C-alpha positions as CSV (number, residue, x, y, z in Angstrom):
1,M,-28.5,11.2,-8.7
2,E,-25.4,12.7,-10.2
3,D,-24.3,11.6,-13.7
4,W,-20.7,11.1,-14.7
5,E,-19.0,9.5,-17.7
6,L,-16.5,7.6,-15.5
7,I,-16.4,6.8,-11.8
8,I,-13.2,5.6,-10.2
9,I,-13.3,4.0,-6.8
10,G,-10.1,4.6,-4.9
11,A,-7.7,7.5,-4.9
12,G,-4.4,5.7,-4.5
13,A,-1.7,5.7,-7.1
14,A,-3.7,3.5,-9.5
15,G,-7.0,5.4,-9.2
16,L,-5.3,8.8,-9.5
17,T,-3.4,7.7,-12.6
18,A,-6.6,6.4,-14.1
19,G,-8.2,9.8,-13.4
20,I,-5.4,11.7,-15.1
21,Y,-5.7,9.6,-18.2
22,A,-9.5,9.9,-18.2
23,V,-9.7,13.7,-17.9
24,R,-6.9,14.1,-20.5
25,S,-9.0,12.0,-22.8
26,G,-11.9,14.3,-22.3
27,L,-14.0,12.3,-19.9
28,K,-16.0,13.7,-17.0
29,A,-14.4,11.7,-14.2
30,L,-15.3,11.3,-10.5
31,I,-12.9,9.7,-8.0
32,L,-14.4,8.4,-4.8
33,E,-12.1,7.8,-1.8
34,E,-13.1,6.2,1.5
35,K,-10.3,8.0,3.4
36,I,-7.8,10.6,2.4
37,A,-6.6,10.7,-1.2
38,G,-3.1,9.2,-1.6
39,G,-3.5,5.6,-0.7
40,T,-0.9,3.5,1.1
41,A,2.0,5.0,-0.8
42,A,1.4,8.2,1.2
43,D,2.6,6.3,4.3
44,A,6.1,5.6,2.9
45,P,8.6,7.7,4.8
46,I,11.0,7.9,1.9
47,I,10.6,6.9,-1.8
48,E,13.8,6.6,-3.9
49,N,12.6,4.4,-6.7
50,Y,10.1,6.7,-8.4
51,P,11.4,8.1,-11.7
52,G,12.0,11.8,-11.7
53,F,12.5,12.1,-7.9
54,E,15.8,11.0,-6.4
55,R,14.3,11.2,-2.9
56,I,10.8,12.2,-1.8
57,S,8.4,11.3,1.0
58,G,5.4,9.2,0.0
59,L,3.1,11.9,1.3
60,E,4.7,14.7,-0.7
61,L,4.7,12.5,-3.9
62,M,1.0,11.6,-3.5
63,Q,0.1,15.2,-2.7
64,K,1.7,16.2,-6.0
65,I,-0.3,13.5,-7.9
66,V,-3.5,14.5,-6.2
67,A,-2.9,18.2,-7.1
68,Q,-2.1,17.3,-10.7
69,C,-5.2,15.1,-11.0
70,R,-7.4,18.0,-9.7
71,R,-5.7,20.6,-11.8
72,L,-6.5,18.6,-15.0
73,G,-10.2,18.5,-14.0
74,A,-10.9,15.3,-12.1
75,E,-13.3,15.6,-9.2
76,I,-11.9,13.9,-6.1
77,R,-14.3,13.3,-3.1
78,E,-12.7,12.1,0.1
79,F,-14.3,10.3,3.0
80,E,-17.0,8.9,0.8
81,K,-17.2,5.2,1.2
82,V,-18.9,3.1,-1.5
83,T,-21.6,1.0,0.0
84,S,-23.0,-0.7,-3.1
85,L,-22.5,-1.2,-6.8
86,N,-24.9,-2.2,-9.6
87,L,-22.8,-2.9,-12.8
88,K,-25.3,-5.0,-14.7
89,G,-27.0,-2.4,-16.9
90,E,-25.7,0.1,-19.5
91,D,-25.7,2.7,-16.7
92,K,-23.7,1.7,-13.7
93,I,-25.0,2.8,-10.3
94,V,-22.7,3.6,-7.4
95,E,-24.1,4.2,-3.9
96,T,-22.0,5.8,-1.2
97,V,-22.6,7.0,2.4
98,R,-23.4,10.4,1.0
99,A,-25.0,10.1,-2.4
100,S,-26.0,8.1,-5.5
101,Y,-24.1,8.3,-8.8
102,R,-24.6,7.0,-12.3
103,A,-21.9,6.5,-14.9
104,K,-21.2,4.7,-18.2
105,A,-18.1,3.0,-16.8
106,V,-16.6,2.2,-13.4
107,I,-13.0,1.5,-12.5
108,I,-12.4,-0.2,-9.2
109,A,-9.0,0.8,-7.9
110,S,-9.6,0.2,-4.2
111,G,-6.1,-1.1,-3.6
112,T,-5.0,-3.1,-0.6
113,S,-4.3,-2.6,3.1
114,Y,-1.4,-3.6,5.2
115,A,-1.7,-6.6,7.5
116,E,-1.2,-4.9,10.8
117,L,-0.1,-6.7,13.9
118,G,-2.1,-4.6,16.3
119,V,0.6,-4.4,18.9
120,P,1.5,-1.4,21.1
121,G,4.0,0.9,19.4
122,E,3.1,-0.2,15.9
123,K,1.2,3.0,14.9
124,E,3.6,5.2,16.9
125,F,6.6,4.0,14.9
126,R,4.9,3.6,11.5
127,G,7.2,5.2,9.0
128,R,9.9,5.6,11.7
129,G,11.3,2.1,11.7
130,V,8.1,0.1,11.2
131,S,7.6,-0.8,7.5
132,Y,5.1,-2.8,5.6
133,C,7.1,-3.2,2.5
134,G,10.6,-4.4,3.1
135,I,11.3,-4.6,-0.7
136,C,10.4,-0.9,-1.0
137,D,12.1,0.4,2.1
138,G,15.0,-2.1,2.2
139,P,17.8,0.4,1.2
140,L,16.8,2.5,4.3
141,F,17.9,-0.4,6.5
142,K,21.3,-0.9,5.0
143,G,23.8,-2.0,7.6
144,K,21.2,-2.1,10.3
145,R,19.6,-4.9,12.3
146,V,16.0,-5.7,11.2
147,L,13.2,-7.9,12.4
148,V,10.7,-9.5,10.0
149,V,7.4,-10.9,11.4
150,G,5.7,-13.8,9.6
151,G,6.3,-17.1,8.0
152,G,4.6,-17.1,4.6
153,N,6.0,-16.4,1.2
154,S,5.9,-12.6,1.6
155,A,7.7,-12.6,4.9
156,V,10.4,-15.1,3.8
157,A,11.0,-13.3,0.5
158,T,11.3,-10.0,2.3
159,A,13.7,-11.5,4.9
160,L,15.8,-13.1,2.1
161,Y,16.0,-9.7,0.3
162,L,17.0,-7.9,3.4
163,T,19.9,-10.3,4.2
164,D,21.9,-8.6,1.4
165,L,21.3,-5.2,3.0
166,A,21.0,-5.5,6.7
167,S,23.7,-6.5,9.1
168,E,21.3,-8.9,10.9
169,V,17.9,-10.3,10.0
170,K,15.8,-11.8,12.8
171,V,12.6,-13.5,11.8
172,V,9.7,-14.0,14.3
173,H,7.2,-16.8,13.4
174,R,4.4,-18.1,15.6
175,R,4.7,-21.6,14.3
176,D,7.5,-24.2,14.2
177,A,7.9,-24.2,10.5
178,F,7.6,-21.7,7.6
179,R,4.7,-21.9,5.2
180,A,6.7,-20.5,2.3
181,E,8.1,-22.2,-0.7
182,E,10.7,-24.7,0.2
183,A,13.4,-23.2,-2.1
184,R,13.0,-19.8,-0.5
185,V,13.1,-21.2,3.0
186,R,16.2,-23.2,2.3
187,A,17.9,-20.1,0.8
188,L,17.0,-18.0,3.8
189,L,18.2,-20.5,6.4
190,E,21.5,-20.8,4.6
191,K,22.2,-17.1,5.1
192,P,24.8,-16.5,7.9
193,N,23.2,-13.3,9.2
194,V,19.7,-14.8,9.8
195,E,18.2,-15.9,13.1
196,V,14.7,-17.4,13.4
197,F,12.6,-17.3,16.6
198,W,10.1,-20.2,16.3
199,N,6.8,-20.4,18.2
200,S,7.1,-16.7,19.0
201,E,5.0,-13.6,18.7
202,L,5.8,-9.9,18.7
203,K,4.1,-8.3,21.7
204,E,5.3,-4.7,21.6
205,I,7.4,-2.2,19.7
206,K,9.4,0.3,21.6
207,L,12.8,2.1,21.8
């Protein structure tokens, strides 16, 4: 069993930032990542709202952060999925598919995952027209026609935001009414460049 002062679960932006602060504070830190270090931010085609970089791809930005984290002394182990945690005692035990670890503290920064539709063409055009964060990528769609899938608060808020950027906003919802807050729904439906397709589902994405 390996001993560490701090174990961080997740090598996305939050986990890597925690790692940087930890090693700069003198802690022996291990970062465990189920996939490739970088998290969901690495999937962003273009990032224009990160201080210090006017325009950079998500992958390039996260690669810089990973390199900085390693250069400062953090150990990052990729493709090492955590299978169990025991956080009850003074020593915290972390089990993975490869090994067992013990630490005085554990930070869980496992992040989130996108709600994918699972339709043909989705993965093919990811980062090339398919976005999972309309608020983040909205400026990339300025003056263009966009389509938003969903009917909850997130989808309606995204569609509403995009109405001020895109030329047209079409919303596809599989039910006959939105599930979002009434005020947001009303504001969206009052926009002149919005069209809603009720009782509809997206089947495929293609050129």
